[in-house]
Backbone as CSV, one residue per row, in Angstrom:
resi,resn,N_x,N_y,N_z,CA_x,CA_y,CA_z,C_x,C_y,C_z
1,MET,91.823,126.666,91.396,90.775,126.183,92.325,89.694,124.936,91.583
2,LEU,89.999,123.976,92.232,89.196,123.357,91.946,87.416,123.012,91.910
3,THR,86.929,122.502,90.641,85.576,123.058,90.589,85.156,121.237,90.305
4,MET,83.937,121.424,89.922,83.284,120.210,89.648,83.905,119.649,88.483
5,LYS,83.908,120.313,87.394,84.856,119.867,86.383,85.448,119.135,86.392
6,ASP,87.016,119.554,87.249,87.925,118.657,87.742,87.586,117.226,88.359
7,ILE,86.680,117.154,88.780,86.250,115.885,89.169,85.692,114.600,88.368
8,ILE,86.591,113.623,88.419,86.231,112.585,87.255,84.856,111.936,87.964
9,ARG,84.278,111.490,86.893,83.318,110.891,87.302,82.860,109.109,87.301
10,ASP,82.012,108.287,87.921,82.159,107.389,87.945,82.058,106.631,86.540
11,GLY,82.524,105.632,86.685,82.796,104.859,84.872,84.563,105.106,84.116
12,HIS,85.183,106.140,84.795,86.317,106.699,84.460,87.109,105.214,85.132
13,PRO,88.422,105.371,84.298,89.116,103.540,84.777,89.656,104.368,86.238
14,THR,90.400,105.727,86.183,91.620,105.767,87.253,89.921,105.225,88.355
15,LEU,89.121,105.813,88.093,88.180,105.187,89.467,88.148,103.857,90.462
16,ARG,88.855,103.009,89.434,89.082,101.587,89.392,90.301,100.994,90.063
17,LYS,91.230,101.858,89.521,92.525,101.626,90.073,93.124,101.748,91.235
18,LYS,93.635,100.468,91.865,94.331,100.856,93.182,95.718,101.743,93.024
19,ALA,95.534,103.166,93.881,96.150,104.013,93.845,97.803,104.043,94.101
20,GLU,98.804,104.181,93.663,99.937,104.545,94.020,100.395,104.701,95.303
21,ASP,101.287,104.468,96.141,101.746,105.155,97.073,102.577,106.432,97.003
22,VAL,102.465,107.356,97.882,102.935,108.598,97.606,104.404,108.616,98.508
23,THR,105.793,108.824,97.444,107.181,108.856,98.665,107.440,109.959,99.167
24,LEU,107.853,109.950,100.351,107.966,110.886,101.327,109.307,111.180,101.312
25,PRO,110.084,112.855,101.908,108.683,113.776,101.687,108.363,114.329,100.376
26,LEU,106.997,114.625,100.638,105.946,115.132,99.276,106.497,116.019,98.721
27,SER,106.279,116.012,97.389,107.047,116.772,96.401,106.002,117.899,96.357
28,ASP,106.459,119.162,95.924,105.761,120.373,95.924,104.445,120.070,95.091
29,GLU,104.378,119.327,94.590,103.361,119.150,93.258,102.427,118.570,94.395
30,ASP,102.484,117.278,94.882,101.823,116.745,95.795,101.198,117.768,96.997
31,LYS,101.981,118.315,97.406,101.648,119.278,98.589,100.327,120.094,97.972
32,THR,100.673,120.752,96.574,100.118,121.741,95.771,98.442,121.046,96.075
33,THR,98.523,119.594,95.256,97.430,118.673,95.125,96.657,118.861,96.374
34,LEU,97.178,117.744,97.265,96.573,118.255,98.571,95.868,119.568,98.944
35,ARG,96.335,120.734,99.676,96.004,121.736,99.484,94.464,122.393,99.038
36,ALA,94.731,121.721,97.219,93.911,122.172,96.367,92.772,121.227,96.521
37,MET,92.772,120.034,97.000,91.604,119.432,97.365,90.882,119.634,98.583
38,ARG,91.742,120.060,99.806,91.123,120.713,100.937,90.263,121.944,100.755
39,GLU,91.041,122.718,99.786,90.598,123.858,99.421,88.949,123.917,98.967
40,PHE,88.892,122.829,98.292,88.053,122.519,97.291,86.245,121.782,97.990
41,LEU,86.882,121.411,99.202,86.177,120.776,100.482,85.634,122.183,101.430
42,ILE,86.676,122.803,101.493,86.075,124.402,102.606,84.797,125.052,101.442
43,ASN,85.634,125.407,100.342,84.549,125.974,99.401,83.226,125.147,99.027
44,SER,83.371,124.264,98.701,82.099,123.198,98.987,81.093,123.513,99.867
45,GLN,81.714,123.609,101.210,80.516,123.950,102.103,80.383,125.815,102.791
46,ASP,80.739,126.369,101.680,80.890,127.489,101.980,79.411,128.416,100.844
47,ASP,78.212,128.362,101.426,76.846,128.228,100.080,77.238,129.906,99.222
48,THR,77.917,130.751,99.504,77.763,131.716,98.380,79.073,131.281,97.075
49,ILE,80.029,130.739,97.744,81.415,130.245,96.865,80.341,128.868,95.761
50,ALA,80.001,127.835,96.630,79.494,126.897,96.094,78.363,127.486,95.066
51,LYS,77.972,128.127,94.909,76.444,128.483,93.942,77.275,129.385,93.212
52,LYS,78.220,130.078,93.368,78.837,130.865,92.461,79.508,129.979,91.163
53,TYR,80.532,128.921,91.702,80.939,128.214,91.311,80.246,126.519,90.753
54,GLY,78.965,126.560,91.232,78.050,125.008,90.870,78.764,123.968,91.670
55,LEU,79.631,124.046,93.092,79.972,123.032,93.642,79.180,122.293,94.605
56,ARG,78.994,120.999,94.595,78.359,120.027,95.238,79.291,119.768,96.423
57,SER,78.563,119.791,97.530,79.219,120.133,99.485,79.668,118.543,99.167
58,GLY,80.701,118.757,99.871,81.574,117.489,100.102,82.239,117.500,101.468
59,VAL,82.633,116.295,102.130,83.595,116.531,103.358,85.030,115.838,103.249
60,GLY,84.779,115.106,102.339,86.069,114.176,102.135,85.984,114.278,99.964
61,ILE,87.382,113.804,99.909,87.795,114.024,98.515,89.274,113.062,98.511
62,ALA,89.172,112.232,98.077,90.499,111.231,97.298,91.274,111.803,96.032
63,ALA,92.323,111.940,95.718,93.448,112.142,94.953,92.653,111.182,93.436
64,PRO,92.504,110.154,93.762,91.526,109.357,92.329,91.012,110.302,91.568
65,GLN,89.819,110.996,92.449,88.784,112.074,92.219,89.187,113.029,91.661
66,ILE,90.253,112.846,91.123,90.826,114.427,90.194,91.928,113.658,89.345
67,ASN,91.949,112.651,89.088,92.675,111.910,88.341,94.028,112.025,88.510
68,VAL,94.304,111.751,89.562,95.856,111.985,90.197,95.419,110.162,91.312
69,SER,96.409,109.231,90.634,95.977,107.628,91.126,97.198,107.651,92.376
70,LYS,96.855,108.778,93.419,97.872,108.799,94.860,97.219,108.276,96.298
71,ARG,97.854,107.662,96.498,97.143,107.727,97.855,97.087,108.684,98.650
72,MET,96.536,109.500,98.078,95.875,110.917,98.986,94.646,111.264,98.984
73,LEU,94.187,111.747,100.541,93.056,112.313,100.388,93.133,113.919,101.263
74,ALA,92.036,114.244,101.593,91.033,115.505,102.198,90.376,115.001,103.269
75,VAL,89.714,115.328,104.258,88.793,115.452,105.263,88.357,117.018,105.612
76,TYR,87.644,117.250,105.462,87.210,118.999,106.454,85.575,118.520,106.559
77,LEU,85.538,118.078,107.862,84.416,118.084,108.398,84.056,119.129,109.913
78,PRO,83.938,120.302,109.856,84.022,121.224,110.845,83.055,120.960,111.852
79,ASP,82.179,119.770,111.700,81.773,119.536,113.076,81.011,118.498,112.797
80,ASP,81.501,117.283,113.654,80.628,115.477,113.741,79.738,115.300,114.311
81,GLY,78.919,116.869,114.613,77.515,116.179,115.128,77.697,116.390,116.607
82,GLU,79.265,115.950,116.934,79.507,115.507,118.863,80.268,116.524,118.838
83,GLY,80.689,117.637,118.531,81.502,119.105,118.461,82.814,118.394,118.304
84,LYS,83.429,117.467,117.443,84.542,117.466,117.238,84.949,117.664,116.032
85,SER,85.845,118.570,115.471,86.308,118.774,114.049,87.012,117.796,113.229
86,TYR,87.047,117.623,112.414,88.222,117.195,111.568,88.739,117.357,110.007
87,ASP,89.951,117.905,110.035,90.266,118.548,109.132,92.068,118.310,108.914
88,TYR,91.859,117.048,107.594,93.083,116.646,107.360,93.596,116.396,105.765
89,MET,94.464,116.637,105.876,95.543,116.406,104.520,96.439,115.079,104.830
90,LEU,95.629,114.356,104.124,96.602,112.782,104.577,97.332,111.856,103.172
91,VAL,98.355,111.180,103.670,99.517,110.550,102.502,99.159,108.947,103.026
92,ASN,98.957,108.068,102.215,99.435,106.754,102.003,98.229,106.442,103.547
93,PRO,97.387,106.796,103.471,96.630,106.381,105.199,95.818,104.444,104.905
94,LYS,96.002,103.890,105.959,95.433,102.819,106.429,94.472,102.219,107.317
95,VAL,93.602,101.414,107.013,93.038,101.307,108.242,93.777,100.461,109.542
96,VAL,94.174,100.453,110.468,94.992,99.141,110.846,94.162,98.659,111.748
97,SER,93.356,99.060,112.508,92.076,98.197,113.119,90.636,99.005,113.381
98,HIS,89.885,98.113,113.386,88.768,98.364,113.160,87.540,97.442,114.094
99,SER,86.432,98.103,114.148,85.630,96.889,115.438,84.552,96.611,114.395
100,VAL,84.295,95.154,114.829,83.108,94.007,114.436,82.117,94.205,113.976
101,GLN,81.660,95.534,114.600,80.573,96.175,114.651,80.420,97.263,113.524
102,HIS,79.119,97.429,112.305,78.986,98.300,111.661,78.440,99.280,111.910
103,ALA,78.296,100.118,110.978,77.365,100.982,111.179,77.227,101.794,109.581
104,TYR,76.003,102.967,109.518,75.564,102.594,108.419,74.581,104.265,108.464
105,LEU,74.886,105.005,107.308,74.103,106.455,107.811,72.852,105.906,106.698
106,PRO,71.623,106.362,107.184,69.926,105.837,107.061,70.027,106.425,105.780
107,THR,70.526,107.389,105.469,70.081,108.164,103.914,70.877,107.264,103.013
108,GLY,72.030,106.519,103.266,73.058,106.043,101.982,74.201,106.926,102.659
109,GLU,75.026,107.038,101.267,76.003,107.599,101.147,75.638,107.835,99.516
110,GLY,76.471,109.147,99.405,77.029,109.548,98.461,78.144,110.200,98.125
111,CYS,78.557,110.624,96.787,79.798,110.735,96.141,80.141,111.785,95.093
112,LEU,80.860,112.630,95.263,81.576,113.545,94.136,81.649,113.005,93.199
113,SER,82.401,111.711,92.966,82.353,111.329,91.159,81.036,110.456,90.840
114,VAL,80.126,110.395,91.572,78.719,109.952,91.535,77.615,111.065,91.282
115,ASP,76.943,110.841,90.149,75.901,112.019,89.656,74.631,111.874,90.126
116,GLU,74.500,110.307,90.089,72.848,109.881,90.781,73.021,109.673,92.262
117,ASN,71.553,109.519,92.424,71.032,108.623,93.788,71.399,107.348,93.917
118,ILE,71.891,106.946,94.727,71.924,105.101,94.586,71.135,105.094,96.135
119,PRO,70.208,104.306,95.815,69.433,104.277,97.596,70.424,102.722,97.927
120,GLY,70.212,102.566,99.098,70.935,101.683,99.661,71.854,102.022,101.100
121,LEU,72.219,100.948,101.907,72.596,101.205,102.895,74.386,100.847,102.974
122,VAL,74.949,101.822,103.178,76.197,101.243,102.784,76.469,100.729,104.602
123,HIS,77.154,99.789,104.512,77.702,98.819,106.040,79.381,99.467,106.088
124,ARG,79.525,100.106,107.107,81.171,100.166,107.422,81.622,99.901,108.319
125,HIS,82.482,99.700,109.183,83.015,99.698,110.496,82.910,101.068,111.130
126,TYR,82.084,100.772,112.409,81.448,101.626,113.421,83.048,102.460,113.906
127,ARG,83.814,101.494,114.216,85.151,102.511,114.740,86.440,101.919,113.843
128,ALA,86.990,102.855,113.446,88.393,102.712,113.103,89.570,103.424,113.296
129,THR,90.877,102.781,113.213,92.137,103.676,113.757,93.009,103.919,112.224
130,ILE,92.868,104.768,112.339,93.721,104.973,110.979,94.994,105.644,111.258
131,LYS,95.741,104.968,110.233,97.752,105.243,110.523,97.607,106.017,109.093
132,ALA,98.767,107.112,108.798,98.423,108.002,107.891,100.164,108.994,108.159
133,TYR,100.275,109.894,106.747,101.306,110.783,107.255,100.551,112.039,106.917
134,ASP,100.855,113.237,107.571,100.643,114.882,107.050,101.100,115.454,106.023
135,ILE,100.500,116.369,105.388,101.395,116.915,104.185,102.632,117.208,104.777
136,ASP,103.618,117.399,106.218,105.087,117.444,106.391,105.772,116.530,106.294
137,GLY,104.856,115.049,106.281,105.299,113.854,106.439,105.228,113.614,107.848
138,ASN,105.002,114.085,108.780,104.704,113.623,110.247,103.747,111.713,110.318
139,GLU,103.910,111.158,110.833,103.145,110.410,111.459,101.665,111.081,112.158
140,VAL,100.249,110.153,111.408,99.389,110.774,112.263,98.642,108.903,112.610
141,LYS,97.956,109.128,113.822,96.964,108.258,114.223,95.538,108.491,114.540
142,LEU,94.626,108.175,113.876,93.552,108.776,114.502,92.286,107.420,114.678
143,ARG,91.793,107.807,115.322,90.724,107.012,116.532,89.375,107.311,115.939
144,LEU,88.541,106.478,114.933,87.375,107.806,114.839,86.314,106.548,115.410
145,LYS,85.278,107.345,115.240,83.826,106.143,115.241,82.708,106.975,114.608
146,GLY,81.810,106.092,114.759,80.441,107.066,114.141,80.703,107.631,112.479
147,TYR,80.332,108.873,112.337,80.127,109.449,110.887,81.737,109.714,110.655
148,PRO,83.022,110.347,111.185,83.742,110.230,110.847,84.919,108.899,110.488
149,ALA,84.146,108.239,111.070,85.257,106.523,110.867,84.362,105.948,109.411
150,ILE,83.217,106.891,109.280,82.536,106.327,107.961,83.076,107.121,106.911
151,VAL,83.489,108.706,106.798,83.928,109.034,106.174,85.656,108.903,105.772
152,PHE,86.390,108.605,106.761,87.125,107.991,106.215,87.569,106.963,105.843
153,GLN,86.369,105.997,106.050,86.674,104.624,105.190,86.790,104.789,103.398
154,HIS,85.473,105.694,103.245,85.116,106.033,101.980,86.313,106.832,101.385
155,GLU,86.528,107.774,101.781,87.989,107.933,100.916,88.992,107.061,101.118
156,ILE,89.311,106.495,101.813,90.314,104.902,101.807,89.893,104.011,100.659
157,ASP,88.698,103.866,100.830,87.921,103.218,99.502,89.071,103.318,98.164
158,HIS,88.648,104.890,97.916,88.587,105.432,96.437,89.627,105.248,96.297
159,LEU,91.240,104.889,97.232,92.263,104.790,97.003,92.581,103.508,96.728
160,ASN,91.158,101.946,96.878,91.778,101.032,96.462,90.966,100.351,95.587
161,GLY,90.253,101.806,94.282,89.322,101.551,93.399,88.125,100.907,93.935
162,ILE,87.467,101.335,95.210,86.105,100.651,95.897,85.036,101.971,95.610
163,MET,84.221,101.887,95.532,82.795,102.869,95.452,81.981,102.444,96.341
164,PHE,81.738,103.065,97.010,80.668,103.244,98.111,79.421,102.197,97.620
165,TYR,78.840,101.899,96.332,77.549,101.485,96.286,78.434,99.993,95.902
166,ASP,79.692,99.876,95.853,80.331,98.456,95.970,79.527,97.462,97.178
167,TYR,79.036,97.992,98.858,78.671,97.679,99.301,77.122,97.324,99.706
168,ILE,76.450,97.894,98.371,74.731,97.565,98.970,74.757,96.489,98.499
169,ASP,74.125,95.999,99.479,73.206,94.700,99.174,72.429,94.458,98.110
170,LYS,71.921,93.617,97.090,71.813,94.274,96.108,70.096,93.504,95.936
171,ASP,70.067,92.834,96.672,68.904,92.038,96.914,67.770,92.209,98.236
172,HIS,68.809,92.906,98.691,67.952,93.609,100.172,69.428,95.329,101.096
173,PRO,68.345,96.243,99.933,69.552,97.193,100.249,69.186,98.225,100.908
174,LEU,68.099,97.997,101.730,68.377,98.753,102.449,67.777,98.341,103.988
175,THR,68.213,97.012,103.742,67.965,96.230,105.371,69.338,96.561,106.214
176,PRO,69.542,96.851,107.594,70.327,97.057,108.249,71.162,95.448,108.687
177,LEU,72.403,95.586,108.619,72.978,94.421,109.166,72.808,94.131,110.476
178,PRO,72.277,92.888,111.343,71.898,92.485,112.761,73.372,93.667,113.779
179,ASP,72.810,93.951,114.001,73.656,94.532,115.256,74.609,95.771,114.492
180,SER,74.126,96.259,113.826,74.814,97.870,113.197,74.392,98.833,113.854
181,VAL,74.872,100.233,113.844,74.580,101.220,114.633,73.924,102.357,113.301
182,GLU,72.998,102.856,113.436,72.470,103.938,112.502,73.213,104.949,113.307
183,VAL,74.107,105.712,112.055,74.600,106.999,112.693,74.039,108.567,111.796
């Protein structure tokens, strides 16, 4: 079982590396890693388990965050606020199209690999289409908008060595971009 001690923190060099593509079909080791990442997210959202093991709640995690520099991520979002749920373990995900319009979370973003609160708006694409492969090697295409789009973009950024705070405007951290949507 993954716990917070397995998650590397801001400043670790793996978090700034571009992760390697994963060969399909997945190895047993890669499948085990993906399942462990998904299990962490589920456990982190269960108040009893999270308290027992000191887990911070998360809706997404990328393999580089557990010091595995491979293009794999898990998202577990049981309710996006609009009645949809997302439960994915993805390999080699790519944003293949996106909206011009941006969106942001009014409270900013957080990250399991960043212990401190970093104030500022993180502008991401309001809509994004993602192509990837699931744990069985099947192609997956997701059309996302709003909060789920933000979550998946955050995790894909980890695969490219990008941290959420890289997007915060240093001079005007709390100023929304024109025409951006608060999610």
